[in-house]
A tleap script that builds the chain and sets N, CA, C and O, in Angstrom:
source leaprc.protein.ff14SB
mol = sequence {
  NMET ASN GLU LYS MET ASP GLU GLY ASP ILE
  ILE TYR GLN GLU LYS THR GLU ILE GLU LYS
  ASP GLU THR THR GLY GLU LEU TRP ASP ARG
  LEU LYS GLU ILE GLY ALA ASN LEU LEU ILE
  LYS THR LEU LYS ASP ILE GLU ASN ASN ASN
  ALA PRO ARG ILE PRO GLN GLY LYS ASP PHE
  THR MET ALA PRO MET LEU LYS LYS GLU ILE
  SER GLN ILE ASP TRP LYS ASN GLU ALA LYS
  GLU ILE LYS ASN LYS VAL ARG GLY LEU ASN
  PRO ILE MET GLY ALA TYR ARG ASN ASP ARG
  ALA VAL LYS CLYS
}
set mol.1.N position { -14.888 16.457 3.807 }
set mol.1.CA position { -13.846 16.065 4.729 }
set mol.1.C position { -14.249 14.712 5.358 }
set mol.1.O position { -15.419 14.344 5.464 }
set mol.2.N position { -13.199 14.022 5.757 }
set mol.2.CA position { -13.388 12.683 6.403 }
set mol.2.C position { -12.444 12.656 7.576 }
set mol.2.O position { -11.363 13.244 7.527 }
set mol.3.N position { -12.846 11.975 8.635 }
set mol.3.CA position { -12.065 11.902 9.828 }
set mol.3.C position { -10.824 11.043 9.640 }
set mol.3.O position { -9.830 11.255 10.336 }
set mol.4.N position { -10.845 10.140 8.778 }
set mol.4.CA position { -9.685 9.221 8.560 }
set mol.4.C position { -8.675 9.888 7.561 }
set mol.4.O position { -9.011 10.755 6.755 }
set mol.5.N position { -7.429 9.406 7.693 }
set mol.5.CA position { -6.414 9.989 6.826 }
set mol.5.C position { -6.522 9.473 5.383 }
set mol.5.O position { -6.585 8.265 5.155 }
set mol.6.N position { -6.541 10.358 4.456 }
set mol.6.CA position { -6.557 10.106 3.020 }
set mol.6.C position { -7.765 9.216 2.612 }
set mol.6.O position { -7.618 8.281 1.825 }
set mol.7.N position { -8.908 9.519 3.142 }
set mol.7.CA position { -10.145 8.755 2.768 }
set mol.7.C position { -11.221 9.655 2.236 }
set mol.7.O position { -12.305 9.170 1.912 }
set mol.8.N position { -10.979 10.948 2.129 }
set mol.8.CA position { -12.029 11.766 1.620 }
set mol.8.C position { -12.190 11.649 0.107 }
set mol.8.O position { -11.447 10.940 -0.571 }
set mol.9.N position { -13.175 12.363 -0.387 }
set mol.9.CA position { -13.438 12.343 -1.835 }
set mol.9.C position { -12.302 12.921 -2.641 }
set mol.9.O position { -11.533 13.742 -2.141 }
set mol.10.N position { -12.193 12.509 -3.860 }
set mol.10.CA position { -11.227 13.059 -4.797 }
set mol.10.C position { -11.927 14.179 -5.492 }
set mol.10.O position { -13.046 14.004 -5.974 }
set mol.11.N position { -11.298 15.337 -5.560 }
set mol.11.CA position { -11.887 16.439 -6.317 }
set mol.11.C position { -11.227 16.534 -7.720 }
set mol.11.O position { -11.930 16.523 -8.731 }
set mol.12.N position { -9.929 16.623 -7.776 }
set mol.12.CA position { -9.220 16.617 -9.037 }
set mol.12.C position { -7.996 15.777 -8.844 }
set mol.12.O position { -7.521 15.580 -7.725 }
set mol.13.N position { -7.490 15.284 -9.944 }
set mol.13.CA position { -6.251 14.547 -9.973 }
set mol.13.C position { -5.643 14.732 -11.402 }
set mol.13.O position { -6.358 14.953 -12.380 }
set mol.14.N position { -4.370 14.636 -11.462 }
set mol.14.CA position { -3.705 14.827 -12.719 }
set mol.14.C position { -2.598 13.727 -12.925 }
set mol.14.O position { -1.866 13.402 -11.990 }
set mol.15.N position { -2.505 13.204 -14.088 }
set mol.15.CA position { -1.409 12.230 -14.375 }
set mol.15.C position { -0.276 12.884 -15.037 }
set mol.15.O position { -0.445 13.857 -15.771 }
set mol.16.N position { 0.899 12.364 -14.791 }
set mol.16.CA position { 2.107 12.808 -15.481 }
set mol.16.C position { 3.014 11.632 -15.712 }
set mol.16.O position { 3.017 10.700 -14.907 }
set mol.17.N position { 3.778 11.635 -16.765 }
set mol.17.CA position { 4.707 10.575 -17.078 }
set mol.17.C position { 5.979 10.808 -16.305 }
set mol.17.O position { 6.408 11.948 -16.126 }
set mol.18.N position { 6.583 9.731 -15.846 }
set mol.18.CA position { 7.894 9.800 -15.197 }
set mol.18.C position { 8.899 9.522 -16.339 }
set mol.18.O position { 8.839 8.483 -16.996 }
set mol.19.N position { 9.827 10.488 -16.556 }
set mol.19.CA position { 10.777 10.396 -17.626 }
set mol.19.C position { 11.783 9.254 -17.389 }
set mol.19.O position { 12.011 8.870 -16.242 }
set mol.20.N position { 12.341 8.751 -18.377 }
set mol.20.CA position { 13.190 7.565 -18.346 }
set mol.20.C position { 14.358 7.725 -17.325 }
set mol.20.O position { 14.647 6.793 -16.574 }
set mol.21.N position { 15.012 8.882 -17.304 }
set mol.21.CA position { 16.175 9.083 -16.471 }
set mol.21.C position { 15.917 10.076 -15.312 }
set mol.21.O position { 16.840 10.571 -14.666 }
set mol.22.N position { 14.637 10.333 -15.088 }
set mol.22.CA position { 14.222 11.325 -14.016 }
set mol.22.C position { 14.487 10.751 -12.662 }
set mol.22.O position { 14.232 9.576 -12.395 }
set mol.23.N position { 15.009 11.610 -11.800 }
set mol.23.CA position { 15.200 11.180 -10.361 }
set mol.23.C position { 14.002 11.574 -9.566 }
set mol.23.O position { 13.176 12.363 -10.023 }
set mol.24.N position { 13.890 11.021 -8.350 }
set mol.24.CA position { 12.798 11.400 -7.445 }
set mol.24.C position { 12.799 12.964 -7.204 }
set mol.24.O position { 11.752 13.608 -7.145 }
set mol.25.N position { 14.012 13.504 -7.073 }
set mol.25.CA position { 14.098 14.958 -6.803 }
set mol.25.C position { 13.586 15.733 -7.966 }
set mol.25.O position { 12.881 16.723 -7.772 }
set mol.26.N position { 13.903 15.335 -9.170 }
set mol.26.CA position { 13.425 16.029 -10.374 }
set mol.26.C position { 11.897 15.903 -10.516 }
set mol.26.O position { 11.199 16.860 -10.852 }
set mol.27.N position { 11.418 14.702 -10.249 }
set mol.27.CA position { 9.940 14.480 -10.320 }
set mol.27.C position { 9.234 15.323 -9.237 }
set mol.27.O position { 8.174 15.902 -9.477 }
set mol.28.N position { 9.838 15.375 -8.061 }
set mol.28.CA position { 9.290 16.209 -6.951 }
set mol.28.C position { 9.134 17.642 -7.366 }
set mol.28.O position { 8.116 18.276 -7.087 }
set mol.29.N position { 10.184 18.176 -8.061 }
set mol.29.CA position { 10.113 19.612 -8.490 }
set mol.29.C position { 8.980 19.808 -9.486 }
set mol.29.O position { 8.258 20.803 -9.416 }
set mol.30.N position { 8.815 18.858 -10.422 }
set mol.30.CA position { 7.719 18.947 -11.371 }
set mol.30.C position { 6.334 18.879 -10.700 }
set mol.30.O position { 5.417 19.642 -11.007 }
set mol.31.N position { 6.242 17.925 -9.772 }
set mol.31.CA position { 4.968 17.731 -9.033 }
set mol.31.C position { 4.560 18.895 -8.214 }
set mol.31.O position { 3.372 19.175 -8.053 }
set mol.32.N position { 5.607 19.633 -7.654 }
set mol.32.CA position { 5.276 20.804 -6.885 }
set mol.32.C position { 4.544 21.825 -7.716 }
set mol.32.O position { 3.595 22.450 -7.243 }
set mol.33.N position { 4.974 22.005 -8.958 }
set mol.33.CA position { 4.294 22.951 -9.872 }
set mol.33.C position { 2.909 22.471 -10.297 }
set mol.33.O position { 1.945 23.236 -10.300 }
set mol.34.N position { 2.830 21.214 -10.648 }
set mol.34.CA position { 1.516 20.650 -11.057 }
set mol.34.C position { 0.552 20.743 -9.854 }
set mol.34.O position { -0.591 21.172 -10.016 }
set mol.35.N position { 1.005 20.344 -8.655 }
set mol.35.CA position { 0.180 20.353 -7.462 }
set mol.35.C position { -0.287 21.721 -7.063 }
set mol.35.O position { -1.434 21.910 -6.660 }
set mol.36.N position { 0.619 22.688 -7.177 }
set mol.36.CA position { 0.256 24.040 -6.793 }
set mol.36.C position { -0.850 24.572 -7.675 }
set mol.36.O position { -1.806 25.167 -7.179 }
set mol.37.N position { -0.731 24.362 -9.022 }
set mol.37.CA position { -1.718 24.829 -9.992 }
set mol.37.C position { -3.043 24.114 -9.729 }
set mol.37.O position { -4.099 24.743 -9.789 }
set mol.38.N position { -3.006 22.837 -9.445 }
set mol.38.CA position { -4.222 22.026 -9.205 }
set mol.38.C position { -4.892 22.474 -7.911 }
set mol.38.O position { -6.120 22.475 -7.814 }
set mol.39.N position { -4.082 22.859 -6.903 }
set mol.39.CA position { -4.623 23.298 -5.648 }
set mol.39.C position { -5.392 24.592 -5.852 }
set mol.39.O position { -6.488 24.726 -5.307 }
set mol.40.N position { -4.873 25.550 -6.609 }
set mol.40.CA position { -5.526 26.786 -6.857 }
set mol.40.C position { -6.869 26.559 -7.546 }
set mol.40.O position { -7.879 27.157 -7.174 }
set mol.41.N position { -6.867 25.690 -8.552 }
set mol.41.CA position { -8.098 25.331 -9.248 }
set mol.41.C position { -9.106 24.719 -8.345 }
set mol.41.O position { -10.292 25.039 -8.423 }
set mol.42.N position { -8.653 23.826 -7.469 }
set mol.42.CA position { -9.519 23.118 -6.559 }
set mol.42.C position { -10.150 24.070 -5.558 }
set mol.42.O position { -11.358 24.009 -5.329 }
set mol.43.N position { -9.369 24.936 -4.967 }
set mol.43.CA position { -9.832 25.900 -3.987 }
set mol.43.C position { -10.863 26.836 -4.588 }
set mol.43.O position { -11.858 27.149 -3.935 }
set mol.44.N position { -10.647 27.302 -5.847 }
set mol.44.CA position { -11.579 28.171 -6.538 }
set mol.44.C position { -12.916 27.422 -6.746 }
set mol.44.O position { -13.989 27.973 -6.501 }
set mol.45.N position { -12.830 26.177 -7.194 }
set mol.45.CA position { -14.070 25.455 -7.467 }
set mol.45.C position { -14.802 25.065 -6.190 }
set mol.45.O position { -16.031 25.005 -6.190 }
set mol.46.N position { -14.094 24.801 -5.115 }
set mol.46.CA position { -14.782 24.611 -3.789 }
set mol.46.C position { -15.461 25.858 -3.409 }
set mol.46.O position { -16.618 25.823 -2.989 }
set mol.47.N position { -14.797 26.980 -3.533 }
set mol.47.CA position { -15.460 28.251 -3.096 }
set mol.47.C position { -16.665 28.545 -3.937 }
set mol.47.O position { -17.623 29.135 -3.436 }
set mol.48.N position { -16.667 28.153 -5.230 }
set mol.48.CA position { -17.792 28.401 -6.167 }
set mol.48.C position { -18.789 27.277 -6.115 }
set mol.48.O position { -19.729 27.269 -6.909 }
set mol.49.N position { -18.637 26.360 -5.251 }
set mol.49.CA position { -19.539 25.210 -5.062 }
set mol.49.C position { -19.737 24.360 -6.372 }
set mol.49.O position { -20.814 23.820 -6.629 }
set mol.50.N position { -18.671 24.278 -7.152 }
set mol.50.CA position { -18.755 23.433 -8.406 }
set mol.50.C position { -17.591 22.495 -8.502 }
set mol.50.O position { -17.167 22.168 -9.611 }
set mol.51.N position { -17.037 22.035 -7.366 }
set mol.51.CA position { -15.972 21.088 -7.387 }
set mol.51.C position { -16.560 19.684 -7.465 }
set mol.51.O position { -17.468 19.366 -6.697 }
set mol.52.N position { -16.082 18.852 -8.348 }
set mol.52.CA position { -16.630 17.482 -8.433 }
set mol.52.C position { -16.198 16.695 -7.184 }
set mol.52.O position { -15.200 17.011 -6.535 }
set mol.53.N position { -16.981 15.671 -6.881 }
set mol.53.CA position { -16.609 14.784 -5.760 }
set mol.53.C position { -16.651 13.323 -6.297 }
set mol.53.O position { -17.662 12.822 -6.788 }
set mol.54.N position { -15.508 12.715 -6.162 }
set mol.54.CA position { -15.421 11.284 -6.661 }
set mol.54.C position { -15.001 10.460 -5.420 }
set mol.54.O position { -13.914 10.680 -4.885 }
set mol.55.N position { -15.852 9.511 -4.954 }
set mol.55.CA position { -15.434 8.739 -3.800 }
set mol.55.C position { -14.204 7.887 -4.163 }
set mol.55.O position { -14.122 7.340 -5.263 }
set mol.56.N position { -13.255 7.786 -3.227 }
set mol.56.CA position { -12.102 6.935 -3.394 }
set mol.56.C position { -12.513 5.458 -3.318 }
set mol.56.O position { -13.353 5.061 -2.511 }
set mol.57.N position { -11.882 4.662 -4.195 }
set mol.57.CA position { -12.148 3.223 -4.147 }
set mol.57.C position { -11.435 2.585 -3.000 }
set mol.57.O position { -10.625 3.224 -2.328 }
set mol.58.N position { -11.720 1.352 -2.769 }
set mol.58.CA position { -11.111 0.565 -1.699 }
set mol.58.C position { -9.990 -0.331 -2.235 }
set mol.58.O position { -9.312 -1.010 -1.464 }
set mol.59.N position { -9.799 -0.329 -3.547 }
set mol.59.CA position { -8.763 -1.212 -4.170 }
set mol.59.C position { -7.463 -0.392 -4.345 }
set mol.59.O position { -7.263 0.296 -5.346 }
set mol.60.N position { -6.603 -0.498 -3.333 }
set mol.60.CA position { -5.352 0.194 -3.369 }
set mol.60.C position { -4.307 -0.595 -2.571 }
set mol.60.O position { -4.630 -1.525 -1.830 }
set mol.61.N position { -3.109 -0.211 -2.740 }
set mol.61.CA position { -2.019 -0.805 -1.904 }
set mol.61.C position { -1.270 0.266 -1.208 }
set mol.61.O position { -1.123 1.367 -1.739 }
set mol.62.N position { -0.812 -0.002 -0.085 }
set mol.62.CA position { -0.032 0.954 0.714 }
set mol.62.C position { 1.423 0.756 0.424 }
set mol.62.O position { 1.904 -0.376 0.477 }
set mol.63.N position { 2.116 1.760 0.133 }
set mol.63.CA position { 3.563 1.702 -0.061 }
set mol.63.C position { 4.273 1.571 1.336 }
set mol.63.O position { 3.859 2.209 2.304 }
set mol.64.N position { 5.298 0.769 1.409 }
set mol.64.CA position { 6.012 0.593 2.699 }
set mol.64.C position { 6.729 1.894 3.078 }
set mol.64.O position { 7.037 2.715 2.214 }
set mol.65.N position { 6.981 2.064 4.333 }
set mol.65.CA position { 7.817 3.164 4.750 }
set mol.65.C position { 9.260 2.949 4.297 }
set mol.65.O position { 9.765 1.828 4.346 }
set mol.66.N position { 9.897 3.974 3.875 }
set mol.66.CA position { 11.287 3.879 3.448 }
set mol.66.C position { 12.183 3.770 4.661 }
set mol.66.O position { 12.090 4.563 5.597 }
set mol.67.N position { 13.070 2.755 4.630 }
set mol.67.CA position { 14.038 2.618 5.707 }
set mol.67.C position { 15.410 2.648 5.068 }
set mol.67.O position { 15.546 2.350 3.882 }
set mol.68.N position { 16.452 3.012 5.852 }
set mol.68.CA position { 17.772 3.173 5.338 }
set mol.68.C position { 18.246 1.890 4.586 }
set mol.68.O position { 18.941 1.987 3.575 }
set mol.69.N position { 17.865 0.709 5.089 }
set mol.69.CA position { 18.364 -0.518 4.484 }
set mol.69.C position { 17.953 -0.657 3.012 }
set mol.69.O position { 18.617 -1.358 2.248 }
set mol.70.N position { 16.870 0.003 2.618 }
set mol.70.CA position { 16.455 -0.083 1.216 }
set mol.70.C position { 17.416 0.562 0.258 }
set mol.70.O position { 17.428 0.269 -0.937 }
set mol.71.N position { 18.243 1.469 0.815 }
set mol.71.CA position { 19.172 2.255 -0.078 }
set mol.71.C position { 20.467 1.505 -0.348 }
set mol.71.O position { 21.312 2.004 -1.092 }
set mol.72.N position { 20.650 0.330 0.228 }
set mol.72.CA position { 21.872 -0.417 -0.053 }
set mol.72.C position { 21.805 -1.003 -1.432 }
set mol.72.O position { 20.801 -1.557 -1.879 }
set mol.73.N position { 23.000 -0.841 -2.118 }
set mol.73.CA position { 23.107 -1.329 -3.508 }
set mol.73.C position { 23.713 -2.740 -3.493 }
set mol.73.O position { 24.804 -2.954 -2.965 }
set mol.74.N position { 23.003 -3.670 -4.067 }
set mol.74.CA position { 23.488 -5.002 -4.270 }
set mol.74.C position { 24.077 -5.038 -5.676 }
set mol.74.O position { 23.355 -5.044 -6.673 }
set mol.75.N position { 25.434 -5.063 -5.730 }
set mol.75.CA position { 26.077 -5.022 -7.024 }
set mol.75.C position { 25.931 -6.241 -7.869 }
set mol.75.O position { 26.398 -6.253 -9.008 }
set mol.76.N position { 25.299 -7.278 -7.361 }
set mol.76.CA position { 24.995 -8.480 -8.111 }
set mol.76.C position { 23.737 -8.267 -9.003 }
set mol.76.O position { 23.478 -9.047 -9.920 }
set mol.77.N position { 23.003 -7.245 -8.725 }
set mol.77.CA position { 21.769 -6.922 -9.463 }
set mol.77.C position { 22.093 -6.428 -10.881 }
set mol.77.O position { 23.218 -6.010 -11.151 }
set mol.78.N position { 21.118 -6.477 -11.771 }
set mol.78.CA position { 21.273 -5.952 -13.101 }
set mol.78.C position { 21.511 -4.399 -13.065 }
set mol.78.O position { 21.010 -3.712 -12.175 }
set mol.79.N position { 22.249 -3.900 -14.005 }
set mol.79.CA position { 22.617 -2.481 -14.073 }
set mol.79.C position { 21.379 -1.633 -14.069 }
set mol.79.O position { 21.349 -0.607 -13.390 }
set mol.80.N position { 20.312 -2.031 -14.824 }
set mol.80.CA position { 19.094 -1.281 -14.888 }
set mol.80.C position { 18.420 -1.138 -13.517 }
set mol.80.O position { 17.896 -0.081 -13.164 }
set mol.81.N position { 18.454 -2.264 -12.745 }
set mol.81.CA position { 17.827 -2.242 -11.413 }
set mol.81.C position { 18.602 -1.279 -10.471 }
set mol.81.O position { 17.999 -0.536 -9.697 }
set mol.82.N position { 19.945 -1.313 -10.560 }
set mol.82.CA position { 20.787 -0.415 -9.770 }
set mol.82.C position { 20.502 1.066 -10.110 }
set mol.82.O position { 20.331 1.916 -9.235 }
set mol.83.N position { 20.462 1.316 -11.408 }
set mol.83.CA position { 20.226 2.644 -11.879 }
set mol.83.C position { 18.845 3.192 -11.397 }
set mol.83.O position { 18.753 4.341 -10.967 }
set mol.84.N position { 17.801 2.374 -11.474 }
set mol.84.CA position { 16.521 2.713 -10.987 }
set mol.84.C position { 16.441 2.973 -9.492 }
set mol.84.O position { 15.732 3.862 -9.018 }
set mol.85.N position { 17.200 2.158 -8.772 }
set mol.85.CA position { 17.273 2.342 -7.290 }
set mol.85.C position { 17.859 3.715 -6.929 }
set mol.85.O position { 17.328 4.449 -6.096 }
set mol.86.N position { 19.004 4.032 -7.613 }
set mol.86.CA position { 19.643 5.309 -7.381 }
set mol.86.C position { 18.732 6.457 -7.769 }
set mol.86.O position { 18.595 7.425 -7.021 }
set mol.87.N position { 18.101 6.354 -8.951 }
set mol.87.CA position { 17.143 7.400 -9.360 }
set mol.87.C position { 15.996 7.569 -8.378 }
set mol.87.O position { 15.614 8.681 -8.014 }
set mol.88.N position { 15.450 6.406 -7.955 }
set mol.88.CA position { 14.256 6.415 -7.046 }
set mol.88.C position { 14.571 6.940 -5.662 }
set mol.88.O position { 13.659 7.415 -4.986 }
set mol.89.N position { 15.794 6.882 -5.208 }
set mol.89.CA position { 16.185 7.262 -3.875 }
set mol.89.C position { 16.877 8.618 -3.814 }
set mol.89.O position { 17.197 9.101 -2.727 }
set mol.90.N position { 17.110 9.238 -4.971 }
set mol.90.CA position { 17.845 10.464 -5.077 }
set mol.90.C position { 16.880 11.644 -4.996 }
set mol.90.O position { 15.929 11.613 -5.777 }
set mol.91.N position { 16.979 12.604 -4.224 }
set mol.91.CA position { 17.966 12.868 -3.198 }
set mol.91.C position { 17.487 12.476 -1.796 }
set mol.91.O position { 18.189 12.741 -0.820 }
set mol.92.N position { 16.364 11.882 -1.678 }
set mol.92.CA position { 15.752 11.654 -0.377 }
set mol.92.C position { 16.651 10.855 0.552 }
set mol.92.O position { 16.921 11.280 1.675 }
set mol.93.N position { 17.105 9.728 0.103 }
set mol.93.CA position { 17.920 8.841 0.921 }
set mol.93.C position { 19.284 8.610 0.250 }
set mol.93.O position { 20.239 8.235 0.930 }
set mol.94.N position { 19.389 8.820 -1.022 }
set mol.94.CA position { 20.596 8.409 -1.719 }
set mol.94.C position { 20.656 6.897 -1.769 }
set mol.94.O position { 19.790 6.219 -1.216 }
set mol.95.N position { 21.616 6.393 -2.390 }
set mol.95.CA position { 21.814 4.923 -2.410 }
set mol.95.C position { 23.313 4.767 -2.092 }
set mol.95.O position { 24.159 5.543 -2.535 }
set mol.96.N position { 23.569 3.793 -1.355 }
set mol.96.CA position { 24.993 3.567 -0.948 }
set mol.96.C position { 25.436 2.129 -1.126 }
set mol.96.O position { 24.627 1.202 -1.164 }
set mol.97.N position { 26.717 1.978 -1.232 }
set mol.97.CA position { 27.299 0.678 -1.467 }
set mol.97.C position { 27.412 -0.037 -0.136 }
set mol.97.O position { 27.875 0.496 0.873 }
set mol.98.N position { 26.951 -1.299 -0.201 }
set mol.98.CA position { 27.011 -2.179 0.943 }
set mol.98.C position { 28.193 -3.150 0.675 }
set mol.98.O position { 28.035 -4.113 -0.076 }
set mol.99.N position { 29.323 -2.909 1.258 }
set mol.99.CA position { 30.498 -3.745 0.935 }
set mol.99.C position { 30.315 -5.205 1.232 }
set mol.99.O position { 31.000 -6.056 0.666 }
set mol.100.N position { 29.377 -5.501 2.131 }
set mol.100.CA position { 29.094 -6.935 2.435 }
set mol.100.C position { 28.423 -7.622 1.242 }
set mol.100.O position { 28.475 -8.847 1.131 }
set mol.101.N position { 27.809 -6.870 0.372 }
set mol.101.CA position { 27.188 -7.447 -0.834 }
set mol.101.C position { 28.110 -7.633 -1.953 }
set mol.101.O position { 27.722 -8.258 -2.941 }
set mol.102.N position { 29.341 -7.132 -1.893 }
set mol.102.CA position { 30.289 -7.194 -2.954 }
set mol.102.C position { 31.314 -8.303 -2.642 }
set mol.102.O position { 31.921 -8.327 -1.571 }
set mol.103.N position { 31.484 -9.207 -3.598 }
set mol.103.CA position { 32.502 -10.270 -3.409 }
set mol.103.C position { 33.905 -9.629 -3.504 }
set mol.103.O position { 34.145 -8.812 -4.393 }
set mol.104.N position { 34.802 -9.982 -2.624 }
set mol.104.CA position { 36.159 -9.425 -2.696 }
set mol.104.C position { 37.090 -10.466 -3.272 }
set mol.104.O position { 38.284 -10.210 -3.423 }
savepdb mol mol.pdb
quit
Protein backbone atom coordinates (compact mmCIF):
# COMPACT_ATOMS: atom_id res chain seq x y z
CA UNK A 1 0.00 0.00 0.00
CA UNK A 2 1.05 3.56 -0.63
CA UNK A 3 -0.39 6.74 0.88
CA UNK A 4 -0.65 8.45 -2.51
CA UNK A 5 -3.39 7.75 -5.01
CA UNK A 6 -2.54 5.17 -7.67
CA UNK A 7 1.15 4.92 -6.75
CA UNK A 8 1.34 1.47 -5.21
CA UNK A 9 2.99 -1.54 -6.79
CA UNK A 10 1.35 -3.35 -9.70
CA UNK A 11 0.43 -6.92 -8.87
CA UNK A 12 -1.30 -8.03 -12.06
CA UNK A 13 -2.46 -6.34 -15.21
CA UNK A 14 -4.12 -7.58 -18.34
CA UNK A 15 -4.28 -6.17 -21.85
CA UNK A 16 -7.29 -6.28 -24.13
CA UNK A 17 -7.91 -5.02 -27.63
CA UNK A 18 -10.53 -2.34 -28.22
CA UNK A 19 -12.74 -3.49 -31.08
CA UNK A 20 -13.09 -1.25 -34.15
CA UNK A 21 -16.73 -0.26 -33.48
CA UNK A 22 -16.81 -0.83 -29.70
CA UNK A 23 -18.29 1.94 -27.57
CA UNK A 24 -17.03 2.96 -24.14
CA UNK A 25 -20.08 1.28 -22.61
CA UNK A 26 -19.38 -2.01 -24.37
CA UNK A 27 -15.71 -1.86 -23.36
CA UNK A 28 -16.75 -1.07 -19.78
CA UNK A 29 -18.90 -4.21 -19.69
CA UNK A 30 -16.00 -6.36 -20.92
CA UNK A 31 -13.55 -4.74 -18.50
CA UNK A 32 -15.89 -5.43 -15.56
CA UNK A 33 -15.61 -9.16 -16.26
CA UNK A 34 -11.86 -9.08 -16.85
CA UNK A 35 -11.31 -6.95 -13.74
CA UNK A 36 -13.50 -9.11 -11.51
CA UNK A 37 -11.60 -12.26 -12.50
CA UNK A 38 -8.24 -10.54 -12.06
CA UNK A 39 -9.28 -9.22 -8.64
CA UNK A 40 -10.14 -12.74 -7.43
CA UNK A 41 -6.75 -14.02 -8.63
CA UNK A 42 -4.98 -11.06 -7.01
CA UNK A 43 -6.69 -11.47 -3.64
CA UNK A 44 -5.93 -15.21 -3.58
CA UNK A 45 -2.27 -14.61 -4.37
CA UNK A 46 -2.00 -11.83 -1.75
CA UNK A 47 -3.53 -14.17 0.82
CA UNK A 48 -1.05 -16.91 -0.14
CA UNK A 49 1.91 -14.47 -0.07
CA UNK A 50 2.86 -15.13 -3.69
CA UNK A 51 1.57 -12.02 -5.44
CA UNK A 52 4.23 -10.38 -7.62
CA UNK A 53 5.11 -6.73 -6.94
CA UNK A 54 6.15 -4.51 -9.82
CA UNK A 55 6.90 -0.85 -8.99
CA UNK A 56 5.03 1.61 -11.17
CA UNK A 57 7.16 3.71 -13.47
CA UNK A 58 7.22 7.49 -13.42
CA UNK A 59 6.72 7.77 -17.20
CA UNK A 60 3.00 8.30 -17.66
CA UNK A 61 0.49 10.95 -18.69
CA UNK A 62 -2.63 11.99 -16.88
CA UNK A 63 -5.86 11.98 -18.85
CA UNK A 64 -7.81 15.22 -18.55
CA UNK A 65 -11.10 15.28 -16.68
CA UNK A 66 -14.07 14.92 -19.01
CA UNK A 67 -16.12 18.07 -19.34
CA UNK A 68 -19.43 18.52 -21.14
CA UNK A 69 -17.78 20.72 -23.77
CA UNK A 70 -15.76 17.76 -25.06
CA UNK A 71 -18.98 16.06 -26.20
CA UNK A 72 -19.78 18.75 -28.76
CA UNK A 73 -19.62 17.47 -32.33
CA UNK A 74 -17.88 19.68 -34.83
CA UNK A 75 -19.45 18.63 -38.13
CA UNK A 76 -16.47 20.03 -40.03
CA UNK A 77 -14.33 17.15 -38.73
CA UNK A 78 -13.72 13.95 -40.67
CA UNK A 79 -16.43 11.27 -40.36
CA UNK A 80 -14.01 8.87 -38.64
CA UNK A 81 -13.18 11.46 -35.98
CA UNK A 82 -16.90 12.11 -35.33
CA UNK A 83 -17.62 8.37 -35.16
CA UNK A 84 -14.78 7.83 -32.68
CA UNK A 85 -15.95 10.73 -30.50
CA UNK A 86 -19.48 9.29 -30.33
CA UNK A 87 -18.10 5.80 -29.57
CA UNK A 88 -15.73 7.16 -26.95
CA UNK A 89 -18.35 9.18 -25.11
CA UNK A 90 -21.18 6.63 -25.30
CA UNK A 91 -22.94 6.21 -22.86
CA UNK A 92 -21.04 8.26 -20.27
CA UNK A 93 -21.64 11.68 -21.74
CA UNK A 94 -23.06 11.05 -25.17
CA UNK A 95 -22.11 13.37 -27.95
CA UNK A 96 -24.29 16.21 -29.04
CA UNK A 97 -24.61 18.59 -31.95
CA UNK A 98 -23.36 22.09 -31.39
CA UNK A 99 -25.39 24.17 -33.86
CA UNK A 100 -22.85 26.98 -33.60
CA UNK A 101 -20.32 24.69 -35.27
CA UNK A 102 -22.59 24.02 -38.25
CA UNK A 103 -22.72 26.54 -41.10
CA UNK A 104 -26.29 27.45 -41.98
